[in-house]
C-alpha positions in Angstrom: -1.8 132.0 179.8 -2.1 133.4 176.2 -3.6 131.3 173.4 -5.0 128.6 175.6 -5.6 125.3 173.6 -3.4 126.6 170.7 -0.3 124.7 169.6 3.0 126.5 168.9 5.3 125.2 166.2 8.2 126.1 163.9 7.3 125.3 160.3 9.9 125.3 157.5 8.6 127.1 154.3 10.9 127.8 151.4 13.9 127.3 153.6 12.7 129.8 156.2 11.4 128.9 159.7 8.0 130.4 160.5 6.7 130.5 164.1 3.1 129.4 164.0 0.3 129.4 166.5 -2.7 127.2 165.6 -6.0 126.5 167.2 -9.6 125.4 166.4 -11.0 123.4 163.5 -12.9 124.0 160.4 -12.3 126.6 157.6 -9.1 128.6 158.0 -8.6 132.2 159.1 -5.0 133.5 159.0 -4.3 136.5 161.2 -1.3 138.6 160.2 0.2 141.1 162.7 1.5 144.6 162.2 4.6 146.6 163.2 6.1 146.5 165.8 4.4 143.4 167.1 4.3 139.6 166.6 1.5 137.1 166.1 0.9 137.5 169.9 -1.1 140.7 169.2 -4.0 138.5 168.3 -4.2 136.7 171.7 -7.4 138.5 172.7 -9.2 137.7 169.4 -8.0 134.4 168.1 -9.5 132.1 170.8 -13.0 133.4 170.1 -12.7 132.4 166.4 -11.8 128.8 167.1 -15.4 127.8 167.8 -16.0 127.5 164.0 -12.6 128.0 162.3 -9.1 126.9 162.3 -7.1 129.9 163.3 -3.5 130.3 162.0 -1.3 133.0 163.5 2.2 133.2 162.0 5.0 135.5 162.7 6.0 137.5 159.6 9.4 137.9 158.1 9.6 141.6 157.5 13.2 141.2 156.0 11.8 139.2 153.1 10.1 140.9 150.2 6.3 141.1 150.6 5.7 139.0 147.5 7.9 136.3 148.9 6.1 136.4 152.3 2.9 136.0 150.4 4.1 132.9 148.7 5.5 131.6 152.0 2.2 132.0 153.8 0.1 130.5 151.0 2.4 127.5 151.1 2.2 127.4 154.9 -1.6 127.3 154.7 -1.3 124.4 152.2 1.0 122.6 154.6 -1.6 123.0 157.3 -4.2 121.4 155.1 -6.1 124.4 153.8 -6.6 125.3 150.1 -8.9 128.3 150.9 -8.9 130.8 153.7 -9.8 134.2 154.9 -6.8 136.5 155.7 -6.9 139.3 158.2 -4.0 141.8 158.4 -3.3 144.7 160.8 -1.1 147.6 159.6 1.9 146.0 157.8 0.2 142.6 157.8 -2.6 144.1 155.6 -0.1 144.7 152.8 0.8 141.0 152.8 -2.9 140.0 153.0 -3.6 142.0 149.9 -0.6 140.5 148.1 -1.9 137.0 148.9 -5.3 137.9 147.4 -3.5 139.2 144.3 -1.3 136.1 144.0 -4.1 133.5 144.6 -7.6 135.0 144.1 -9.0 131.5 143.9 -7.8 130.6 147.4 -8.4 133.9 149.3 -12.2 134.1 150.1 -12.1 137.3 152.1 -9.9 139.9 153.6 -10.3 141.7 157.0 -8.0 144.8 156.9 -7.4 146.7 160.1 -5.8 150.2 160.2 -4.8 150.0 156.6 -5.2 151.9 153.3 -4.6 151.0 149.7 -1.1 151.8 148.3 -1.5 155.4 147.5 0.3 158.7 147.0 0.5 160.7 150.2 1.7 163.9 148.6 0.1 167.0 150.1 -0.4 165.3 153.4 3.2 165.5 154.7 2.9 168.2 157.3 4.5 167.9 160.7 1.5 166.2 162.3 1.3 163.6 159.5 5.0 162.9 159.6 5.3 162.5 163.4 2.4 160.1 163.4 4.5 157.5 161.6 6.2 154.8 163.7 9.6 155.4 162.3 9.7 159.2 161.9 8.2 159.9 165.4 11.4 158.7 167.0 13.4 161.4 165.2 11.2 164.1 166.6 11.9 163.1 170.2 14.3 164.9 172.6 17.2 163.1 174.2 17.4 160.4 175.4 14.9 159.0 172.8 17.6 158.0 170.3 17.2 157.1 166.7 18.3 153.6 167.6 14.7 153.0 168.6 13.8 153.1 164.9 15.2 149.6 164.4 13.4 147.8 167.3 10.3 148.1 169.3 10.6 150.0 172.5 9.5 148.5 175.8 9.4 152.0 177.2 7.0 153.0 174.5 4.7 150.0 174.9 4.5 150.6 178.6 4.8 154.3 178.7 1.4 155.0 180.4 -1.2 153.4 182.6 -3.4 153.2 179.5 -0.7 151.3 177.6 -0.4 148.9 180.5 -4.1 148.3 180.3 -3.9 147.5 176.6 -0.8 145.4 176.3 -0.5 142.3 178.5 2.9 141.8 180.1 3.3 138.5 178.2 2.7 140.2 174.9 5.2 143.0 175.7 7.8 140.4 176.6 7.2 138.7 173.2 7.4 141.9 171.2 10.6 143.0 172.9 12.4 139.7 172.8 11.5 138.5 169.3 13.9 139.9 166.7 11.4 140.6 163.9 11.8 144.3 163.3 15.5 144.9 164.1 16.7 144.8 160.5 15.5 146.3 157.2 11.8 146.1 156.5 10.5 145.3 153.0 8.3 148.1 151.7 5.1 147.4 149.8 5.2 147.9 146.1 2.7 150.3 144.6 0.7 147.9 142.4 -2.8 147.9 141.2 -5.2 146.2 143.6 -8.1 146.0 141.1 -7.6 142.2 140.6 -8.7 141.7 144.3 -12.2 140.2 143.8 -12.9 138.8 147.3 -15.1 140.6 149.8 -13.2 143.1 152.1 -14.1 144.2 155.6 -12.2 147.3 156.6 -11.8 148.4 160.3 -10.1 151.5 161.6 -9.7 153.2 165.0 -12.3 155.9 165.8 -9.6 157.8 167.7 -6.8 157.2 165.2 -5.3 158.8 162.2 -6.7 156.6 159.4 -10.3 157.8 159.8 -9.2 161.3 160.7 -7.3 161.9 157.5 -9.2 159.7 155.1 -12.4 158.1 154.1 -11.2 154.4 154.3 -14.3 152.8 152.7 -14.3 155.1 149.7 -10.6 154.6 149.1 -10.8 150.8 149.3 -13.9 150.8 147.0 -12.0 152.8 144.4 -9.0 150.4 144.7 -10.4 146.9 144.5 -13.1 145.0 142.5 -14.5 143.0 145.4 -17.3 144.4 147.7 -16.1 146.5 150.6 -17.8 146.9 153.9 -16.5 148.1 157.3 -16.7 150.6 160.1 -14.7 152.3 162.8 -13.8 150.6 166.1 -13.8 152.5 169.4 -10.0 152.4 169.6 -6.9 154.2 168.2 -4.5 151.9 166.3 -3.9 148.6 168.1 -7.5 147.5 167.6 -7.3 143.8 168.6 -5.7 144.7 171.9 -7.5 147.9 172.6 -11.0 146.7 171.9 -11.1 142.9 171.2 -14.9 142.7 171.8 -15.7 145.0 168.9 -13.1 143.4 166.6 -14.5 139.9 167.3 -18.0 141.1 166.6 -16.8 142.6 163.3 -15.2 139.3 162.3 -18.5 137.4 163.2 -20.6 139.9 161.2 -18.3 139.6 158.1 -18.4 135.8 158.2 -22.1 135.7 158.6 -22.7 138.4 155.9 -20.6 136.5 153.3 -21.6 132.9 154.3 -17.9 132.1 154.1 -18.0 128.9 156.2 -20.2 127.1 153.7 -18.0 128.0 150.8 -14.7 126.9 152.1 -12.9 123.8 150.7 -10.1 121.8 152.3 -6.9 120.5 150.8 -6.4 117.4 148.8 -4.8 115.7 151.9 -7.8 116.5 154.1 -10.2 115.4 151.4 -8.3 112.1 151.1 -8.5 111.6 154.9 -12.2 112.4 154.9 -12.8 109.9 152.1 -11.0 107.2 154.0 -13.1 108.0 157.1 -16.3 107.8 155.1 -15.3 104.5 153.5 -14.4 103.1 157.0 -17.8 104.2 158.3 -19.6 102.8 155.3 -17.9 99.4 155.8 -18.9 99.4 159.5 -22.5 100.2 158.6 -22.6 97.3 156.2 -21.6 94.7 158.9 
């Protein structure tokens, strides 16, 4: 069973239904998935974070503009009782995490970005190897019967195309990826905006065997792009880090949280503060009797 001890709900935000997995208690960490997956991609990592944090794993709405998704998810966090949070994003989810930090710098206390780069100009890198490495364009380079129709949805054949893939992706996760209609329509592209206003600490992770570290110096690019401090390192994996090597990813989260002392700096929402004040008053009255 995936996400043991987590709840699964549908939450209405700005007129849109968000599927949300929630577990744990304490300061909030929101985990945002990448393409072509769903929130289920975090199933090997999220449970380990619940010992000290509330973990929120929503499904994204790729058909909505990234700025709108950012506003939705900030509101979703508020509805769940959290004014401040850390946001982690993998791949496409990292763009939304950055947008959230731009929109509400006072609320976002840290970013963990996996397999992601700042918005940048890729001119001069568009050779065949670079182009075929992209999720969409790789399908156009396949021989029959790999049709271009695969561009618009995640392929079960691709996710389970080798014994290694079967070791990485659990059957329950593949079922969720292939039956949840998140990526079948148009996908909102990130706008090329300045990331300099991002002031919170960033922790950047990339696959040692993947393209990000092979083509770029991720830490240097992020340090040039944002104002906040940037740390990070490679993970012994390729692209799907939380599923390929959850042990190292969990350790990276724990190191980042410890390094920045995030737990002690979190605050809770007004509703939660009110509830806590009520509990304190009740305990005080009991002590007086």
